[in-house]
C-alpha positions as CSV (number, residue, x, y, z in Angstrom):
1,X,-112.0,32.1,0.3
2,X,-110.2,29.3,2.1
3,X,-111.8,27.6,5.1
4,X,-108.4,27.1,6.7
5,X,-107.9,29.0,10.0
6,X,-106.1,32.3,9.6
7,X,-102.8,32.9,11.3
8,X,-102.4,36.7,11.3
9,X,-98.8,37.9,11.1
10,X,-98.1,41.3,12.5
11,X,-94.8,43.0,11.9
12,X,-93.8,45.9,14.1
13,X,-91.3,47.2,11.6
14,X,-91.9,49.7,8.8
15,X,-88.4,49.2,7.5
16,X,-88.2,47.6,4.0
17,X,-86.5,44.3,4.2
18,X,-86.5,44.1,8.0
19,X,-85.5,40.9,9.8
20,X,-88.9,41.0,11.6
21,X,-90.7,40.9,8.3
22,X,-88.3,38.2,7.0
23,X,-89.2,36.0,10.0
24,X,-92.9,36.5,9.4
25,X,-92.5,35.8,5.6
26,X,-90.7,32.6,6.7
27,X,-93.6,31.7,9.0
28,X,-95.8,32.1,5.9
29,X,-93.5,29.7,4.0
30,X,-93.3,27.0,6.6
31,X,-96.8,27.1,8.0
32,X,-98.7,23.8,7.8
33,X,-101.0,23.3,4.9
34,X,-104.1,23.5,7.1
35,X,-103.3,27.1,8.1
36,X,-103.7,30.2,6.0
37,X,-101.0,32.7,7.1
38,X,-101.8,36.3,6.3
39,X,-99.2,39.1,6.6
40,X,-100.8,42.3,7.8
41,X,-99.7,45.2,5.6
42,X,-101.5,48.2,7.0
43,X,-99.2,49.4,9.8
44,X,-98.0,52.5,8.0
45,X,-101.6,53.5,7.1
46,X,-103.0,53.5,10.7
47,X,-104.0,57.0,12.0
48,X,-102.5,58.1,15.3
49,X,-104.6,56.6,18.1
50,X,-107.2,59.1,19.5
51,X,-109.8,57.8,21.9
52,X,-112.3,60.3,20.4
53,X,-112.0,58.3,17.1
54,X,-112.3,54.9,18.8
55,X,-116.1,54.9,18.0
56,X,-118.3,53.8,15.2
57,X,-117.7,54.3,12.4
58,X,-114.0,53.6,13.0
59,X,-111.4,55.0,10.6
60,X,-111.2,52.6,7.7
61,X,-107.7,51.4,8.4
62,X,-108.6,50.7,12.0
63,X,-111.8,48.8,10.9
64,X,-109.6,46.8,8.5
65,X,-107.1,46.0,11.3
66,X,-109.8,44.9,13.7
67,X,-111.5,42.8,11.0
68,X,-108.2,41.1,10.2
69,X,-107.8,40.3,13.9
70,X,-111.4,39.1,14.2
71,X,-110.9,36.7,11.2
72,X,-107.7,35.3,12.6
73,X,-107.7,32.1,14.7
74,X,-104.3,33.1,16.1
75,X,-101.8,36.0,15.9
76,X,-98.0,35.9,15.6
77,X,-96.1,39.2,16.3
78,X,-92.5,40.0,15.3
79,X,-91.4,43.5,16.3
80,X,-88.1,45.3,16.8
81,X,-87.2,47.1,19.9
82,X,-86.5,50.9,19.8
83,X,-85.2,52.8,22.8
84,X,-86.0,49.9,25.1
85,X,-89.6,49.4,24.1
86,X,-91.9,48.9,21.1
87,X,-91.6,51.2,18.1
88,X,-94.2,53.9,18.3
89,X,-96.0,52.8,15.1
90,X,-96.5,49.3,16.5
91,X,-97.6,50.6,19.9
92,X,-100.1,52.7,18.0
93,X,-101.4,49.5,16.3
94,X,-101.8,47.9,19.7
95,X,-103.5,50.9,21.1
96,X,-106.2,50.6,18.5
97,X,-106.8,47.0,19.7
98,X,-107.5,47.9,23.3
99,X,-110.9,49.4,22.6
100,X,-112.1,46.4,20.6
101,X,-112.7,42.8,21.7
102,X,-111.3,41.1,18.6
103,X,-108.1,39.9,20.2
104,X,-109.6,38.9,23.6
105,X,-108.9,35.3,24.4
106,X,-107.2,34.9,21.0
107,X,-103.9,32.8,21.0
108,X,-101.0,35.2,20.5
109,X,-97.3,34.7,20.5
110,X,-94.2,36.6,19.4
111,X,-90.8,36.1,17.9
112,X,-87.9,38.2,19.0
113,X,-85.3,38.1,16.2
114,X,-82.8,40.5,17.8
115,X,-79.3,39.4,18.8
116,X,-79.1,37.5,22.1
117,X,-79.7,39.7,25.1
118,X,-81.6,42.3,23.1
119,X,-85.4,43.0,22.6
120,X,-86.6,42.2,26.2
121,X,-88.0,45.7,26.6
122,X,-90.2,45.2,23.5
123,X,-91.3,41.8,24.8
124,X,-92.1,43.3,28.3
125,X,-94.2,46.1,26.7
126,X,-95.9,43.7,24.3
127,X,-96.8,41.4,27.3
128,X,-98.2,44.4,29.2
129,X,-100.4,45.7,26.3
130,X,-101.6,42.2,25.3
131,X,-102.6,41.8,29.0
132,X,-104.9,44.8,28.7
133,X,-106.5,43.4,25.5
134,X,-107.2,40.1,27.1
135,X,-105.2,38.2,24.5
136,X,-104.2,34.6,25.4
137,X,-100.4,34.6,25.3
138,X,-99.1,31.2,24.3
139,X,-95.9,31.1,26.3
140,X,-94.3,28.0,24.7
141,X,-94.7,29.7,21.2
142,X,-93.0,33.0,22.3
143,X,-89.3,32.6,21.3
144,X,-86.1,34.4,20.7
145,X,-84.8,33.3,17.3
146,X,-82.0,35.7,16.1
147,X,-82.2,36.4,12.4
148,X,-79.1,37.8,10.8
149,X,-79.7,40.1,7.8
150,X,-77.2,38.0,5.8
151,X,-79.5,34.9,6.2
152,X,-82.4,36.6,4.4
153,X,-82.7,35.4,0.8
154,X,-83.8,37.3,-2.3
155,X,-87.4,36.1,-1.7
156,X,-87.5,37.9,1.7
157,X,-87.4,34.7,3.8
158,X,-84.8,33.3,6.1
159,X,-82.5,30.8,4.4
160,X,-80.8,29.3,7.5
161,X,-82.4,25.8,7.9
162,X,-82.1,25.8,11.7
163,X,-83.9,29.2,12.0
164,X,-86.6,28.0,9.6
165,X,-87.1,24.9,11.7
166,X,-87.4,27.0,14.9
167,X,-89.9,29.3,13.2
168,X,-91.9,26.2,12.0
169,X,-91.9,25.0,15.6
170,X,-93.3,28.3,16.8
171,X,-96.1,28.3,14.2
172,X,-96.9,24.7,15.1
173,X,-97.2,25.5,18.8
174,X,-99.3,28.6,18.2
175,X,-101.7,26.9,15.8
176,X,-102.0,23.9,18.1
177,X,-103.1,26.3,20.9
178,X,-105.6,27.8,18.5
179,X,-107.1,24.3,17.8
180,X,-107.6,23.5,21.5
181,X,-111.0,24.3,23.0
């Protein structure tokens, strides 16, 4: 296992080939060598949040999610907006983080890859929920970087050099925040 700090990448989309996942795959590709980016793949397997089940022993997928967050030095989120807010599956993921302390004080940022003028409802809800969890939102690393489906290559990453550079900048800002005491 690497001793490099983990940057946990959380996609709010279940859609195969989504622009959100492409942005996070790009973050993996452009992350500095001193960081170990890890794309969380358990969103679809999380049970519906039920406070009665938010006790030890946690459901296995929830325990795995919380362990991934605990291991991370920082978290980068990229989620679509549905009906003016977060998709239900991703809100469910966040609901499972409220009862734990793993994300408390952890540097967190998000990418909004929607077209200009879109996605602000998801951002607002994300900000609210992360506030309840005590996450440390790294404002300079939160960015709107539109990703057009045509700019996603066969490897699932964004091919547009300007977009790749902006994603690289977000990762650098977020990981710099993680390194500060």
